[in-house]
N, C-alpha and C positions, 0 to 999 in steps of 0.2 A: 248301495242301491237304495233309492227312495221308495219306489214301488218294486218290490223284489221279485215279482212274478214275471214271466216272459209274455204273458197275455193279459191285456187290460181287463180288469174286472171292476166294473162300476159298483159303487157302494149300494146301489139300489137293487142288486140281484136278489131274486126271490130265494127264500129258504123254506125249511119244512114248517116253521111256525113263526109268528111275529115275535115271540119272546126270544126264541133261538137266534133270529135275525138281529134283534137289538143287541143281544149279548155278543154275538160275533162281531157286529159293527163296532161296539165299544172296545172289544179286545183288540180288534185291528187298529183302531185309532190309538189305543194306548201303546201298542208295540211300535207303531209308526212314529209317534211323538218321542219315543225313547231313543230313536236313531240319532237325531241331532244332539240330544243331551249327551249321549256317550261320545259322539264325534267331537263335540266341543271340549269335553274332558280330555280326550286323546290329543287334540290339537294343543291345548294348554300345556299338557305334560311334555309334548315334544318341544314346544318353545322353551319351556323351563329347563330342559335337559340338553337343548341344542341339537336335538335329533332332526329338526327340520333342515339342517344343513347336510346331515348324513343321508337322509332320505327325503329329498325335496319333492320327488314325484308323488310319493305316498302322502306327504303333507298336503300337496296340492289336491290330491284325490279326496282326502278327508274334508278339506275346507270346501271344495266344490259340492260335496254332498250336502253340506249344511246350506249352502246358497241355493241349491236345487230344492231343498225342502222349503226354504222360505218363499219360493215363487210357486211351487206346485201345491202345497197344502192349502193356501188361501183359495186357489181355484177349485180345489175339491170341496171346501166348506161352502163356497158360493154356488156349487152345483153347476159351474160353467164347464160343460162337458168339452166343448171344442178347444178351449184354451188348455184344459187339463190334458186333453188327447195329444196335442202337439208338443206341449211341454214334456209330457212323459216320454215320447219317442226321441225327442232331442236329448233329454237326460240319459235315456238308455244308450243311445249312440255314444255320447261323451263318456259315460261311465265305462263302456266297453273299451274305448281307446285308452283311457287312463288306467284301467285295470291291466291291460296288456303292458303298458309302459311300467307299471309297478313291478310286474313279473320280471321285466328286463332289469330294473334297477336292483331287485333282489338277487338276480343272477349275477350281476356285476359285483355286488358286495360279497357274495359267496366266493367268487373267483378272484378277489382282490389281490391275494399274493401271487397269482399265476397270470401274468400279463398275456402270455400267448393264448392260453385257454380262454381268457376273457375276451380277447379280440375275436377269436373263433366264435365264441358264443354270440357276440354282438352281430356278427355276419349272419349266423343261423337265425337269430331272432328277426332280423330285418327280412330275410327271405320267408320266414314262417308268417310274419305279418302280411307280406304281399300275397302269399298263397291263401291265407284265410280271407283277405279281401276279394281275391279272385273267385274263391269257392262261394262266398256270399253273393257275389254278383251273378254267377252262373246259376246258383240255386234259385235266387229270386226271379230270374228271367224264366227258368224252366219250370217253376212251380205252378201247379194248377189250382192252388188254393184260392177260391173266390172271396173268402172272408177277409183276406189281408191284401194290401197293396204290395207290389214288388219291392219297394223300398222298405216296407215293414218286414217282409220276409228276409231281406238282406241284413237288417239290424239283428233280427232274431237269430239267424245263422251265425253271424259274427259273434254275438253274445255267447252262444253255446260253444263256439270254437275257443273263445277265451276261457270259458269254464273248464273245458277239457285241458287246456294248457296249464291252468292253475292247479288242477288235480295232478297232472303229470309233474309239476315242479315239486309238490309236496312229496310224491313218491320218490322223486330223484333225491331230494334231501334226506329222506328216511333211509335210502339205500346207500348213499355215498357220503353221508356226513362224516363218518369215521375217516374216510380217505382224504377228505378236504379239511379236516380239523375244525368242522362246524359244530359248536355245541348246541344242544336243544334249548338253551337259555339265551341264545343270541337273538338280537332284534330281527334280523333277516329271516331266521327260521320261524319266529312268531308271526311275522307279516304273511309269509307263505302259508303257515298253518291256518290262519284266520281265513284267508281266501280259499284254501282247500276245503275247509269245513263247509263254507257257504256254497261253494261251486258243487261239491258232492251232493249236498242237500237239494240244491235247485235242480240239478239234472235228474235225481231220483224223483223229485216231485213232479217235474214236467213229464217224465215217462209215465208216472202213475196217472196223471191227468189225461194224457193222450190215450192210455189204456182204459179210461173210464172208471179208475179206481178211486179218484178223488174229485170232489166237486170244487168249483172255483173259490169259494170262501175258505174251505180247508186248505187249499193250495196256498192262498195268500197268507193265512195264519202260520203255516209251517215255514214259509219262506221268510216272513218277517221275524219269526222266532230264531231262525237259523242265522239271519244277518245280525241280530242282536247278540247271538253267541260269538260270532266273529268279531264284533266290536268289543266284547268283553275280553276276548283273547288278546286283541291288540292293546287294549288298555292295560291288561296285566303285564304284557311284555314291555310296554313303554315305562312302566313303573319299576320293574325289576332290573337290577344291575346285570349287565352282560359280563361273563367271564372274559379274561384276556385270551386271545386266540394263541394257542400253543402249537409250535411246529415239532412234532415228535417223530420217532422212527416209523410210526404207522403211516406217515405221509410220503414215504419213499416212492410208492407207486405213482402217486399224483405228481411228484416232482419229476419222475421219469417221463410221464406224459408231457409235462411242460418242456423238458429238455428235448424230447423227440419232436414235438411240434416246432420248437425253435430251430432245430436243425433243418427241418423241412422248409420252414419259412425263410430262413437265412442260410442257404447252403454255402459251403466253402468254395471259392473259385477253383477251377482246375489247375491254374498256374501256381497256386499256393502250395501244391504238393511236390513240385519240382525241387525247390530249395531243400525240402525235408529229405527227399531221396538223395540229392547230391551230397548233403551232409552225411548221410548214412554211408555212402560209397567212399567218401574221403576218409571217414573214421576207420572203415574196413581195410582200406589200402594202408593207412598209417600203421595199423596193427600188424598187417602182413610184412611190412618193411621193418618194423621194430623187432619182431621175433627172430629172424635170421641173424640180425646184428647181435642180439644178445647171446644166440647160440655160438657164434664165432668167438665172442669174448670169453665164453665159458670154456672153450676148447684150447685157449692160449696157454703155454706152459707157464708155470709159476715163476721160474728163474729166467730173467731177461738180462742180458749183458748190459753193464752200465757203460753208456757212451760218454760219460763225463771224464775229462782228463784228470790224471793224478800226477804227482811229482815223480814217480818211478817210470811211468809210461807216457812219454811225450805224445801229444796229440798230433796225428799227421796233418800236414798243411801244405800249402803250395810251395813254401820255401824248401821243405825236405824233398819234394818231388824234383825240383830244379837242381838241388845238390846231387842227387843220385844220378841225374842225367849227365852232369859234368864228370 
């Protein structure tokens, strides 16, 4: 996020004293300029390690934030309010879309060994995106806030929905990392953790601002500091080597989920059971026929007369029968 608050706060907002206002303005500018510096370091590290191929959406998100800063910050310095206004809302909408796509990318990386679960998650994410868009449109139309336009309300609602999904992804990884074989040192976990830290901070700050517990400048300071913290988390995870994913006995439950969903998604045809039952019946019949034969052989006497002819006992033949008749 370039301007990390959900409500535009122009730099000329009044403060309790001119000295405090100048210090707050200087601190905000410093934290804001630190964003592209850290983002460029993250992008360079990803290019060096080849992570831009593994996480292309996250790399696009980082580069887009640098480009947005390059066009928004000059408008801020020139005090061109209207250019700054529309550039801010355009960047907020684009950042929300890319942030949601990064969540999807992290989810796919976490479920990479489980193809069926990954496909199911992709379908759920598409429906979740559609529902968030629908909720944003409904809220923007039905809202009675006279300070913001309906399209501005839609962007704010979509942005907060994305923040909730980002927090939910972190909680999901913390709860099911052991079942999925995801280490806390893996890149996908670090990306989700950075987004989760910033999302939780922004939601808490917005709630405090709505409840009149924070002034606009304090809200901006906290949000910018939280986003810098997320950037530091990402930079650290990009530099650290990720351990190889190990499939151990603790993953049996997730493998059963995978097999169960595969059976549901690709059920066996009914006709395929008929040959199996026919083979079982044939084997049973063969056994029942073999057992009586073996029992008969077992009851046969041991001494059986030899039917082979010897020199003392001539074998009966047709000639002997004819001679007797004569």
